[in-house]
C-alpha positions in Angstrom: 49.7 100.7 119.8 52.5 103.1 120.7 53.1 104.0 124.1 54.9 106.8 124.7 55.2 108.0 128.5 58.0 110.1 128.2 59.7 113.0 126.8 63.1 113.9 125.2 64.7 116.7 127.0 67.7 117.9 126.4 69.2 114.3 125.2 67.1 112.4 127.9 63.7 110.5 128.5 62.4 112.3 131.5 58.6 112.2 133.0 56.8 114.9 131.7 55.5 117.9 134.1 51.9 117.6 133.6 49.2 115.1 133.2 47.9 115.8 130.1 48.1 112.9 127.4 47.9 113.2 124.0 45.4 110.3 122.0 46.7 110.0 118.3 43.9 108.6 116.1 44.0 107.6 112.6 41.7 110.4 110.2 41.0 106.9 108.5 39.0 105.0 110.8 39.5 106.8 113.9 41.3 104.1 116.0 43.8 104.7 118.7 47.7 104.9 116.9 49.1 105.4 120.2 49.6 107.9 122.9 51.9 110.2 124.1 53.0 113.0 127.2 51.6 116.5 126.1 54.4 119.2 126.9 53.4 121.4 129.4 55.7 124.8 129.3 57.3 123.6 132.6 58.8 120.9 130.1 59.7 124.0 127.6 61.2 125.5 130.5 63.5 122.2 131.2 64.3 122.1 127.4 65.1 125.7 127.4 67.3 125.6 130.4 68.9 122.2 128.8 70.0 124.0 125.4 71.3 127.2 127.1 73.8 125.4 129.1 74.3 122.9 126.0 75.2 126.1 124.2 76.9 128.6 126.8 79.4 125.8 128.3 79.0 122.9 126.3 81.1 121.1 123.5 78.7 121.3 120.6 79.1 124.9 119.7 82.8 124.6 120.3 83.3 121.4 118.2 84.9 121.8 114.5 82.8 122.1 111.8 84.0 118.8 110.9 83.2 116.7 114.1 79.6 117.9 114.0 79.2 116.8 110.5 79.9 113.1 111.2 77.5 113.3 114.1 75.3 114.7 111.5 75.8 112.2 109.0 75.7 109.7 111.3 72.0 110.5 112.4 71.1 111.0 108.4 72.6 106.8 108.1 70.1 105.9 111.5 66.9 107.5 110.1 67.4 106.5 106.8 67.5 102.7 108.5 63.9 103.2 109.6 62.4 104.7 107.1 59.7 102.2 106.1 58.7 102.2 110.1 58.8 105.9 109.7 56.8 106.1 106.7 54.2 103.9 107.7 53.8 105.4 111.4 53.4 109.3 109.4 50.6 107.4 106.9 48.8 106.2 110.4 48.7 109.0 112.1 48.1 111.9 110.2 46.9 110.2 106.8 49.2 110.9 104.2 49.1 108.4 101.3 52.3 105.7 101.9 53.0 106.4 98.3 54.1 109.9 99.3 55.8 108.8 102.8 57.3 106.7 100.9 59.1 109.0 98.2 59.6 111.4 101.8 61.7 108.5 103.5 63.4 107.3 100.5 64.1 109.8 98.3 63.3 113.6 99.0 64.4 113.8 102.9 67.9 111.8 102.0 68.2 114.4 99.4 67.1 117.5 101.4 69.7 116.6 104.5 72.3 115.4 102.0 72.0 118.8 100.6 72.8 120.9 103.8 76.2 118.4 104.5 77.1 119.4 101.5 76.6 123.2 101.9 78.8 122.8 105.5 81.8 120.6 103.6 82.2 123.6 101.3 81.6 126.4 103.7 84.3 128.8 104.4 83.1 129.5 108.0 85.8 132.1 108.8 87.5 134.0 105.8 90.0 136.9 105.5 88.0 139.9 103.5 89.1 143.3 102.2 93.0 144.2 100.9 93.7 146.9 103.4 94.0 145.2 106.7 93.6 142.1 108.3 89.8 141.4 108.5 88.1 138.3 109.5 84.2 137.5 108.5 83.6 134.1 111.1 80.2 132.4 111.2 78.8 131.7 114.5 75.6 130.0 115.7 72.7 132.3 116.3 72.1 130.5 119.6 69.1 128.6 121.4 66.6 127.5 118.5 63.0 127.0 118.7 61.5 124.8 115.9 57.7 124.5 115.8 56.5 122.4 113.1 53.2 121.2 111.5 51.6 117.9 111.1 51.6 117.9 106.8 55.0 116.4 106.4 56.2 116.2 110.0 59.8 115.0 109.6 60.6 117.3 106.4 59.9 120.1 108.5 61.7 119.0 111.5 64.6 118.0 110.0 65.0 121.2 107.2 65.4 123.2 110.4 67.0 121.0 112.9 70.2 119.4 110.6 71.2 123.4 109.7 71.0 124.2 113.4 73.1 121.5 114.2 75.6 121.7 111.7 76.0 125.5 112.8 76.3 124.7 116.4 73.1 125.6 117.4 71.0 123.7 120.1 67.7 122.8 119.0 63.9 122.3 120.7 61.5 121.3 118.3 57.9 121.4 119.2 56.2 118.9 117.1 52.5 118.6 116.3 49.7 116.6 118.7 48.4 115.0 115.7 52.0 113.6 114.3 53.7 113.2 118.2 54.4 109.9 117.9 56.5 109.8 114.9 58.2 112.9 116.7 59.1 110.7 119.3 60.5 108.2 118.0 62.5 111.0 115.7 64.0 111.3 119.2 64.9 108.2 119.6 67.5 108.2 116.3 69.0 111.2 117.8 69.7 109.7 121.2 71.5 106.8 119.2 73.5 109.2 117.1 75.3 110.5 119.8 74.5 114.1 120.5 75.7 115.7 123.5 73.6 116.7 126.5 71.3 119.4 125.9 71.8 119.7 122.2 68.5 118.2 121.0 65.1 118.7 123.0 61.3 117.1 121.4 58.2 118.1 122.7 54.7 117.4 121.4 52.3 120.2 122.2 49.5 122.4 121.5 49.5 126.1 121.0 49.8 127.2 124.4 52.8 125.4 125.0 54.3 126.9 121.4 53.9 130.0 122.5 55.7 129.7 125.9 58.4 128.3 124.0 58.6 131.0 121.2 58.6 133.7 124.0 60.9 132.0 126.6 63.7 134.7 126.7 66.2 131.8 126.4 65.3 131.0 123.0 67.5 133.3 120.5 65.8 132.4 117.0 62.5 131.1 116.1 62.2 128.8 113.0 58.5 128.2 112.2 56.5 126.1 109.5 52.4 126.6 109.6 49.9 129.3 108.8 50.3 133.0 107.5 47.9 133.8 110.6 50.2 131.7 113.5 53.4 133.7 111.7 52.3 136.5 111.8 51.7 135.8 115.8 55.1 134.5 116.2 56.9 137.2 114.3 54.5 139.7 116.4 56.3 138.0 119.7 59.4 137.6 118.3 59.6 141.2 117.3 58.9 142.1 121.2 62.7 140.0 122.0 64.2 140.6 118.7 64.5 137.4 118.1 66.0 136.5 115.1 63.0 134.5 113.1 62.3 132.1 110.0 58.8 131.6 108.7 57.8 129.1 106.2 54.0 130.0 105.7 51.1 129.6 103.1 50.5 129.4 99.7 48.4 129.9 96.9 50.0 128.8 94.1 49.8 128.8 90.5 50.5 126.6 87.4 49.9 128.5 84.0 48.9 126.4 81.3 50.6 128.5 78.2 49.1 127.8 74.8 51.7 125.4 73.4 52.4 123.0 76.5 51.7 119.2 76.3 48.9 119.0 77.8 49.1 115.5 79.2 52.6 115.9 80.4 51.3 119.1 82.4 48.2 117.1 83.6 50.1 114.3 85.0 52.7 116.7 86.7 49.7 118.5 88.4 48.8 115.5 89.6 51.7 115.1 92.3 51.9 119.1 92.3 48.5 120.0 93.3 47.5 116.8 95.0 50.1 115.2 96.3 49.6 114.9 100.1 46.1 114.9 100.1 46.1 118.7 99.1 47.2 119.3 102.8 50.0 121.2 101.6 51.5 125.0 101.7 53.4 124.7 98.2 50.2 123.0 96.3 49.5 124.4 92.8 45.7 125.0 93.4 45.5 127.9 91.0 45.3 125.9 87.2 45.7 129.0 84.8 44.7 128.0 81.4 44.5 129.7 78.3 40.8 130.6 76.7 41.8 129.2 73.3 42.2 125.7 75.1 40.5 126.3 78.3 37.9 123.6 77.9 40.4 121.0 76.9 42.4 121.9 80.3 39.4 121.5 82.2 38.5 118.2 80.9 41.9 116.8 81.2 41.9 118.2 84.6 38.8 116.1 85.4 39.6 113.2 83.5 42.4 113.0 86.0 41.0 113.8 89.1 37.7 111.3 88.5 40.5 108.6 87.8 42.3 109.1 91.6 41.9 106.1 94.0 40.3 107.9 97.3 40.7 105.8 100.4 42.6 103.9 103.0 46.2 105.4 102.7 48.1 102.8 103.6 46.9 101.3 100.6 49.7 101.6 98.5 47.3 102.4 95.0 45.3 105.2 97.2 46.2 108.6 95.7 44.1 110.9 97.8 43.9 110.0 101.8 41.8 111.5 104.4 42.3 115.0 106.0 43.9 115.3 108.9 40.9 115.6 111.6 37.0 116.5 111.5 37.7 120.2 112.0 40.0 119.9 108.2 37.3 118.2 106.7 34.8 120.3 107.2 36.9 123.3 106.6 37.6 121.9 103.1 33.8 121.2 102.1 33.0 124.4 103.5 35.0 126.0 101.0 33.5 124.0 98.4 29.9 125.4 99.3 31.6 128.8 99.1 32.9 128.4 95.5 29.4 126.9 94.6 27.7 129.9 96.3 30.1 132.4 94.5 29.0 131.0 91.2 31.9 128.5 90.1 30.9 125.9 88.1 31.5 122.4 89.9 33.6 120.3 87.4 34.2 116.9 89.8 33.7 116.7 93.5 31.4 118.0 95.4 31.1 118.8 99.2 29.7 115.4 100.5 32.0 113.0 102.0 32.8 110.3 99.6 30.5 107.0 99.4 31.4 104.3 101.8 34.1 106.3 103.8 31.7 108.2 105.9 34.3 106.8 109.1 37.2 108.9 108.6 37.5 112.6 107.7 37.4 112.4 103.5 36.5 114.7 101.3 35.8 114.4 97.0 38.4 115.6 95.1 37.0 119.0 94.1 37.6 120.8 90.9 36.0 124.3 89.8 35.9 126.5 86.3 35.0 129.5 85.4 36.6 130.9 88.4 37.5 134.6 88.9 40.4 136.1 90.8 38.0 137.9 93.2 36.7 134.6 94.3 37.4 133.5 98.0 38.2 129.6 96.4 41.2 131.6 94.2 42.4 133.6 97.0 42.2 131.7 100.0 44.3 128.7 101.1 42.1 125.8 101.4 44.6 122.9 102.2 42.8 120.5 100.6 42.5 118.7 97.1 40.4 121.3 95.5 41.3 123.0 92.4 40.3 126.0 90.5 40.9 126.8 87.0 40.9 130.5 85.7 41.0 131.7 82.1 43.6 134.2 80.6 43.9 135.9 77.3 47.6 136.0 77.1 51.0 135.9 79.0 50.8 139.5 80.5 47.4 138.4 81.7 48.8 134.8 83.0 51.3 136.7 85.2 49.4 139.2 86.9 47.0 136.8 87.5 49.6 134.4 88.9 51.0 137.6 91.1 47.5 138.8 92.1 47.9 137.2 95.4 48.9 138.0 99.0 51.1 135.1 99.0 54.1 134.2 96.7 55.4 130.2 97.7 55.4 128.6 95.0 54.3 128.1 91.5 54.9 126.7 87.6 54.7 127.2 84.0 54.2 124.9 81.5 55.1 125.9 77.7 56.4 123.3 74.9 59.2 126.1 74.7 61.0 125.6 77.8 62.6 128.9 77.3 59.5 130.5 77.1 58.7 128.7 80.4 61.7 130.0 81.9 60.9 133.6 81.3 57.2 133.6 82.4 58.5 131.8 85.6 60.8 134.7 86.0 58.3 137.0 86.4 56.1 135.3 88.9 56.8 136.8 92.3 56.9 133.5 94.2 59.8 131.5 95.3 59.7 127.8 94.1 59.0 127.4 90.9 59.1 124.7 88.2 58.7 124.5 84.6 57.2 121.7 82.9 57.4 119.9 86.7 61.0 119.8 86.5 62.5 118.7 90.1 64.4 121.2 91.6 67.5 120.2 94.0 68.2 120.5 97.9 70.4 122.8 97.1 67.7 125.4 95.8 66.3 127.7 98.3 63.2 127.2 99.6 60.6 130.1 100.7 58.3 132.4 100.3 57.5 136.5 99.0 55.0 138.5 100.5 52.8 136.4 102.9 54.4 133.4 102.2 57.2 133.6 105.0 60.8 135.4 105.5 63.5 133.5 105.0 65.2 130.5 103.1 65.0 127.3 103.7 67.5 124.1 101.7 71.2 123.5 101.1 73.9 126.8 101.7 70.9 129.8 101.7 69.5 127.6 104.4 72.2 127.0 106.9 72.9 130.5 106.6 69.7 131.5 108.6 71.4 130.0 111.7 74.3 132.3 111.7 75.5 135.3 113.3 78.8 137.1 111.4 81.2 138.5 113.1 83.7 140.8 112.0 87.2 141.1 113.5 90.0 143.5 112.2 93.5 142.8 113.8 
């Protein structure tokens, strides 16, 4: 069992202000993984005060970009050295299958961080613009950043915010979810070892009340949030009262269009990860599969065969593809949506609302596929955040695009086509921020984020780094 009794505040391990303790329990068998302090509003006050001093008076914002980059590079090496440990810990905390955490820590996170480092190295931090006078355009760090993250991909969500903020010269308070409190404080150990100046980084695991205190704090200049659209709206309203800068990576209901000339075997193999990776607890999951009527039953049958072949069980087992939901209420939520789908008249192809046999001790749900789904159904419109897919028919390409865009969300999606150029043409018509043609992987140089209710702002690469600057113009 892992036990923390202190919080990481401004680069120091300090006793918490309150007595509350977080118990992190395995969603697989409900065993105790470890305990950590629950940060209180007073801990937020201390962290913001430390971050404010470090930004207003300390060396970090005044260091050269090259020197800051060297510290972040040192952090990245130290973090990579603990990849196996972190992968196992996240799996134990939130039920993410080990195949997924292994990929995240071995490949996904290093590329994400390296892309930020590349962008920072190539950036013109101060440039002369115009020809009529000497006018300088300067990039200045935005200030003290409150980074608020969910439990489903904790290190990815944390570092996609902390790395660019730190490279820009900001100071940061990370508010982690209670479900993944242990790996958050383990991450703090790496920041401490990397050698950031005092006050630059704080990490506080806590719930909603402490989060609201942090984002409302007058000492915070910018909020960077990943989470639900409902929580994003609340954060945006709080930020608006104080005119704080804000970036929001929110929910999704991504559509994947299977065109009539697509290689169905390749498409279904790709959708296995894109739709059901991380137990389907992913904002960017392709959960609406759009299939041509001419191949509709073929698509449904291929998806059923794929889903029926997935191993559901202990997330620590490398052969497991689907692990448990993170909590009992999330399990109930997903199972309730399956019941909603049945009540709406959708055809249940595989799965169902029952807990899988033999896995009643954990928060498991059956991977579930619905066919004969109409875009007006709730299961086609609302984010379920679990391994539930719907297949929606279309008659032609224009209708497929219309259905894909008929959503309050616009985070991700894909197109599967025999002709990649045709797939690209269709992808360009989809109002979403992160798309793939035939499952092609994107590098960290892209820009991740959503249209419509899927958020404000972008992450990754140069675009994500620019979210942490104020721009200053000086005419000489």
